[in-house]
C-alpha positions in Angstrom: 11.5 27.7 23.7 8.4 29.5 24.7 5.4 26.6 25.6 1.7 28.4 25.4 -0.4 26.0 27.8 -3.5 25.1 27.2 -6.0 22.6 28.5 -5.9 19.4 26.9 -8.4 16.4 26.4 -7.9 12.7 27.4 -7.6 10.8 24.1 -7.7 6.6 24.3 -4.5 5.5 25.9 -2.4 4.0 22.8 0.6 2.9 24.7 -1.1 0.0 26.7 -3.8 -2.6 26.0 -4.7 -4.9 22.8 -2.3 -3.6 19.8 -4.8 -4.7 17.2 -7.4 -2.8 18.7 -5.5 0.5 18.7 -4.5 -0.3 15.0 -8.1 -0.7 14.0 -9.2 2.3 16.1 -6.4 4.3 14.2 -6.9 2.8 11.0 -10.2 2.3 10.7 -11.3 6.1 10.2 -7.8 6.8 8.2 -8.5 4.2 5.7 -12.2 5.0 5.4 -10.7 8.7 4.6 -8.3 7.3 2.0 -11.1 5.4 0.4 -13.1 8.5 0.3 -9.8 10.2 -1.4 -10.0 7.0 -3.8 -13.7 8.1 -4.5 -12.7 11.4 -5.5 -9.7 10.5 -7.5 -12.2 8.0 -9.4 -14.9 10.5 -9.7 -12.4 12.9 -11.0 -11.1 10.6 -13.8 -14.6 9.5 -14.5 -16.0 12.9 -15.4 -13.0 14.1 -17.0 -12.8 10.8 -19.0 -15.9 11.7 -20.7 -14.0 15.1 -22.3 -11.9 12.3 -24.3 -8.7 10.9 -24.0 -6.8 14.4 -24.5 -8.3 15.8 -21.5 -7.9 12.8 -19.7 -4.2 13.0 -20.6 -3.6 16.4 -19.2 -5.0 15.5 -16.0 -3.0 12.5 -15.3 0.1 14.4 -16.5 -0.7 17.4 -14.2 -0.8 14.6 -11.4 2.4 13.8 -11.2 3.5 17.6 -10.4 0.4 17.7 -7.9 2.1 14.9 -6.2 5.1 17.0 -5.8 2.6 19.5 -3.9 1.9 16.7 -1.3 5.6 15.8 -1.2 6.5 19.3 -0.2 3.4 19.2 2.5 5.0 16.3 3.7 8.2 17.8 5.0 6.0 19.5 7.6 3.2 16.6 8.0 5.6 13.7 8.7 7.7 15.9 10.9 4.5 17.2 12.8 3.3 13.3 13.5 6.7 11.9 14.7 7.1 14.8 17.2 3.6 15.6 18.0 3.0 11.8 18.7 6.0 11.3 20.8 5.2 14.4 23.1 1.5 13.1 23.6 3.1 9.5 24.5 5.4 11.4 27.0 2.4 13.3 28.3 4.1 16.7 27.4 1.1 18.3 25.8 2.7 22.3 25.8 5.4 20.7 23.7 2.9 19.3 21.3 1.0 22.4 21.3 3.9 24.5 20.4 5.0 22.4 17.7 1.6 22.5 16.2 1.6 26.3 16.2 5.0 26.6 14.3 4.1 24.1 11.8 0.7 25.8 10.9 2.6 29.0 10.6 5.5 27.8 8.5 3.0 25.9 6.3 1.6 29.4 5.4 4.6 30.6 4.5 6.1 27.5 2.3 2.5 27.4 0.6 3.1 31.0 -0.9 6.8 30.0 -2.0 5.0 26.8 -3.7 2.5 28.7 -5.4 4.9 31.4 -7.2 7.3 28.6 -8.3 4.5 26.4 -9.7 2.9 29.5 -11.8 6.1 30.1 -13.1 7.4 26.2 -14.1 4.0 24.9 -15.1 4.4 25.3 -18.6 7.9 23.9 -18.6 7.1 20.5 -16.9 5.0 19.7 -19.5 7.6 20.9 -22.0 10.0 18.3 -20.3 7.2 15.4 -20.4 7.0 15.9 -24.5 3.2 15.8 -24.3 1.2 16.5 -27.6 0.4 20.2 -27.9 -3.3 19.9 -27.3 -2.5 17.8 -24.0 0.3 20.7 -23.1 -2.3 23.4 -23.3 -5.0 21.9 -21.3 -2.2 20.5 -18.8 -0.9 24.3 -18.2 -4.2 25.7 -17.4 -5.2 23.2 -14.9 -1.6 23.3 -13.0 -1.7 26.8 -12.9 -5.0 26.8 -11.0 -4.1 24.0 -8.7 -1.0 26.2 -7.7 -3.0 29.1 -7.1 -4.9 27.3 -4.5 -1.7 25.5 -3.1 -2.4 27.0 0.5 -5.5 24.8 0.7 -3.5 21.6 -0.1 -1.0 22.5 2.8 -3.4 23.2 5.4 -5.9 20.6 4.9 -2.7 18.0 5.2 -1.1 19.8 8.0 -4.2 20.1 10.2 -5.4 16.6 9.6 -1.3 15.1 10.8 -2.0 17.7 13.9 -5.0 15.4 14.7 -3.7 12.0 13.6 -0.3 12.4 15.8 -2.9 13.4 18.9 -4.6 9.9 18.2 -7.9 11.2 16.6 -8.4 9.8 13.1 -12.0 10.3 13.2 -12.0 13.9 12.8 -10.1 13.9 9.6 -12.2 11.4 8.0 -14.9 13.7 8.7 -13.5 16.5 7.5 -11.8 15.2 4.4 -14.7 13.4 3.8 -16.8 16.2 3.7 -14.2 18.0 1.3 -14.2 15.2 -1.0 -18.0 15.0 -1.1 -18.1 18.6 -2.2 -15.7 18.0 -4.9 -17.5 15.3 -6.3 -20.6 17.2 -6.4 -18.8 20.4 -7.7 -16.8 18.3 -10.8 -19.7 17.7 -13.0 -21.3 20.6 -12.3 -18.0 22.8 -13.2 -16.9 20.4 -15.6 -19.9 20.3 -18.1 -21.8 23.4 -16.8 -24.8 22.1 -15.3 -27.6 24.4 -14.4 -26.2 28.1 -13.3 -22.6 26.9 -13.7 -20.2 27.8 -17.1 -18.7 24.8 -18.8 -15.1 24.9 -17.7 -14.1 21.6 -18.5 -10.4 20.7 -17.3 -10.2 24.2 -15.4 -13.5 23.1 -13.7 -12.0 20.2 -12.0 -9.2 22.0 -10.9 -11.4 24.7 -9.1 -13.4 22.3 -7.7 -10.5 20.6 -6.0 -9.0 24.0 -4.7 -12.6 25.0 -3.5 -13.1 22.0 -1.7 -9.8 21.9 0.1 -10.1 25.4 1.1 -13.8 24.5 2.5 -11.9 21.6 4.4 -8.9 23.8 5.6 -11.6 26.2 7.1 -13.4 23.4 8.7 -10.1 22.3 10.6 -9.5 25.9 11.9 -13.2 25.8 13.3 -13.0 22.5 14.9 -9.1 23.6 16.7 -11.0 27.0 17.8 -13.7 24.9 19.6 -11.0 22.7 21.2 -12.1 19.4 19.0 -7.9 18.9 18.9 -7.8 18.3 22.4 -5.9 21.4 22.9 -5.8 24.8 21.6 -3.1 27.0 19.7 -3.9 30.4 18.1 -4.7 30.3 14.7 -3.9 34.2 13.9 -0.7 34.5 11.7 2.5 35.5 13.2 5.7 37.0 11.8 7.9 35.6 14.2 8.6 31.9 13.9 10.8 29.7 15.7 12.9 27.9 13.3 14.8 25.9 15.7 11.4 24.0 15.9 10.6 24.3 12.3 14.0 22.8 11.7 13.6 19.8 14.1 10.1 19.0 12.0 11.8 19.4 8.5 14.7 17.2 9.6 12.5 14.2 10.1 10.0 15.4 7.3 12.6 16.6 4.4 14.1 12.9 3.9 10.4 11.4 3.3 9.5 14.5 1.3 12.6 14.2 -0.7 11.8 10.9 -1.7 8.4 11.5 -2.7 9.5 14.4 -5.0 11.8 12.4 -6.5 9.3 9.6 -7.0 7.0 12.5 -8.5 9.9 13.8 -10.8 10.8 9.9 -11.9 7.1 9.5 -12.8 7.5 12.8 -15.3 10.3 10.8 -17.2 8.0 7.7 -17.0 5.5 9.6 -18.5 7.7 10.7 -21.3 8.7 7.1 -21.9 4.9 6.5 -22.1 4.4 9.0 -24.5 6.3 7.5 -27.2 3.8 4.9 -27.2 0.8 7.5 -27.8 -2.0 9.5 -25.9 -3.7 6.4 -25.1 -0.9 4.7 -23.2 -0.9 8.0 -21.0 -4.3 7.7 -20.3 -4.0 3.9 -19.8 -1.3 4.7 -17.1 -3.7 7.1 -15.4 -6.5 4.3 -15.3 -3.9 1.7 -13.9 -2.6 4.5 -11.0 -6.5 5.5 -10.3 -7.1 1.7 -9.7 -4.3 1.0 -7.8 -4.7 4.1 -5.2 -7.5 1.8 -4.0 -4.8 -0.5 -2.2 -2.2 2.4 -2.2 -4.6 4.6 -0.1 -5.6 1.8 2.1 -2.1 1.1 2.8 -1.5 4.8 3.9 -4.4 4.8 6.0 -2.5 1.7 8.1 0.7 3.8 7.5 -1.1 6.4 9.5 -1.7 3.7 12.4 1.8 2.6 12.2 3.2 6.0 12.5 1.0 7.3 15.4 1.4 3.9 17.4 5.1 3.9 17.2 5.8 7.5 17.8 3.2 7.2 21.0 5.1 4.1 22.1 8.6 5.4 21.8 7.4 8.6 23.5 6.1 6.2 26.6 9.6 4.3 26.5 7.9 1.2 25.0 10.1 0.5 21.9 9.4 -3.3 21.7 5.6 -2.6 21.7 6.4 0.1 18.8 8.0 -2.7 17.0 4.9 -5.2 17.5 2.3 -2.5 16.3 4.2 -2.0 12.8 4.7 -6.0 12.1 1.0 -6.5 12.8 0.0 -3.6 11.1 2.1 -4.6 8.1 0.6 -8.1 8.2 -3.1 -6.8 7.8 -1.9 -4.6 4.8 -0.8 -7.5 3.2 -4.0 -9.4 3.6 -5.7 -6.4 2.0 -3.7 -5.8 -0.9 -3.4 -9.3 -1.6 -7.1 -9.5 -2.5 -7.0 -6.2 -4.2 -3.8 -8.0 -6.6 -6.2 -11.0 -7.3 -9.1 -8.4 -8.4 -6.5 -6.8 -11.0 -5.4 -9.9 -12.3 -8.7 -11.5 -12.8 -11.0 -8.6 -13.7 -8.9 -5.8 -15.5 -10.9 -5.8 -18.8 -13.8 -4.6 -16.6 -12.0 -2.0 -14.3 -10.3 -0.4 -17.1 -13.7 0.0 -19.2 -15.3 1.8 -16.2 -13.2 4.6 -16.7 -13.2 5.3 -20.8 -14.7 3.3 -23.8 -11.8 3.8 -25.8 -10.7 0.0 -26.9 -7.1 0.9 -27.3 -6.8 2.3 -23.8 -8.6 -0.6 -22.5 -6.3 -3.0 -24.1 -3.3 -1.4 -22.7 -5.0 -1.2 -19.3 -5.7 -4.9 -19.1 -1.9 -5.6 -19.8 -1.1 -2.9 -17.2 -3.5 -4.0 -14.2 -2.3 -7.8 -14.8 1.2 -7.1 -14.2 0.8 -4.4 -11.2 -1.1 -7.2 -9.8 1.8 -9.0 -8.8 3.4 -5.9 -6.9 0.4 -5.3 -4.5 1.7 -6.9 -1.3 5.0 -5.4 -1.6 3.6 -2.1 -2.0 2.0 -2.5 1.3 5.2 -3.5 3.2 6.8 -0.5 1.7 4.3 2.4 2.5 3.4 0.7 6.1 7.0 0.6 7.0 7.6 3.7 5.7 5.0 5.1 8.2 6.4 3.2 11.0 10.0 4.5 10.1 8.3 8.0 10.1 6.5 7.4 13.6 10.3 7.1 14.7 11.5 10.2 13.3 13.9 7.8 11.2 12.9 8.8 7.8 16.5 8.3 6.0 16.2 4.2 5.5 13.1 4.6 3.6 14.4 7.6 1.9 17.4 6.0 0.6 15.4 3.0 -0.6 12.8 4.8 -2.0 15.3 7.0 -4.1 17.4 4.2 -5.4 14.2 2.3 -6.3 12.4 5.1 -7.9 15.7 6.0 -9.8 16.2 2.5 -11.3 13.0 3.0 -13.0 14.3 5.3 -15.7 16.7 3.4 -17.3 15.0 0.0 -16.3 11.6 1.3 -18.3 13.7 2.5 -21.0 15.8 -0.5 -21.5 12.7 -2.4 -21.3 10.2 -0.7 -23.5 12.8 0.6 -26.0 16.1 -0.8 -26.1 14.6 -4.8 -25.8 11.6 -3.6 -27.9 9.2 -4.7 -25.2 6.8 -1.6 -25.9 4.5 -0.4 -23.2 5.0 -3.4 -21.3 8.2 -2.9 -20.6 7.3 0.2 -18.4 4.8 -1.7 -16.4 7.1 -4.2 -15.6 9.9 -1.8 -14.5 7.2 -0.2 -12.4 6.2 -3.6 -11.0 9.9 -5.1 -10.2 11.1 -1.9 -8.5 8.1 -1.8 -6.0 8.7 -5.8 -5.3 12.4 -4.8 -4.5 11.6 -1.7 -2.3 9.5 -3.6 -0.1 11.5 -6.7 0.5 14.5 -4.3 1.2 12.6 -1.7 3.6 11.0 -4.8 5.6 14.7 -6.4 6.2 15.7 -2.7 7.4 13.0 -2.3 9.5 13.6 -5.6 11.2 17.4 -4.8 12.3 15.7 -2.2 14.7 17.9 0.6 14.8 15.0 3.1 14.6 14.1 2.5 18.2 16.9 4.4 19.7 15.9 7.3 17.3 16.1 10.9 19.3 14.2 13.9 17.8 
């Protein structure tokens, strides 16, 4: 295939020296980025929550479909990380340049298709979930704005993946941090119509998200043009795409993306079961999810480190160092999520009350957080080893584990909550038990080591 040439910038060598230092070099900025995303998520729900339980439920219900957007982006970004990291580790920069360029162009095309489908089917998603009419009305409007700007979600994530794969997690931290900061500022302005801005309520929250993601995407483009990436590639759109390279990217990314999409679809059904217990239960689910995002996104930051380290060290012909890097990263993640789990169990009332004053939502949220606390350590194992598998380009094992575990949640939640009359608590137990099992299984599968010989 044709390979454009460019000058490259030398990045720290992640294939030698202290593994712990390399983990924190990569994970530090990545975790900071994830915490910024958590801050945005919390701020978004905080301001929308001021509009009441109906508005909060509309945005919470929409979030499950927005996860599907990010899952579709993952079909590109996961493959990009595996391939670019492998080529960087093997000292083949021209290959890394070519893969980055093809991924960027394909993401533009892919995003256009997602926008069309999202605009057409947003209404049917809410019909499927069975939400109340007022929740459905607000949710459809919110989702259509998000899908209209889907290209911004694609670009900011793909550019971030390219930088991370090259060994630079600081630049994505700065760009995404600036984007999220802008989002946090715009939220109250557009939601409540402060100053010269119109009062748009939930529509304003959606517009703030799309606009801030677009600004972040443009910032990434500027930095690539200026050579901050370490290698340059043209950002001018082109009609010709090397589909053989795109397929190599997707072959790695689709299993992970499919698992994430199924995870999101499963949550649509979980949301439908939760809806049987009222709008307050849906709002409580959202509060729990937002708080779990603290540990979830922290683990995602360490997953970034595991993915890059595994990919670059395999490229350098050092599989044992790859394995050691993944296990050390997982150990750090377990320590952090163990602490978060303790906080969920000891201070659930204070956490739930921060988001909403509705006493019924708070009461339901307390039960959810205490049960959720038990699964935090196992969630860390699942996410970090999923990243390690992704860095090796071996995304089938975590896909199988995630899909089976996610699908099991629907009958288990219905069985516990409805058939055995455990109520909403049964849903919480279904989510927690499946997370525990997935974490244990993915750890065992990774320990078998078959990923070390994966070819991409």
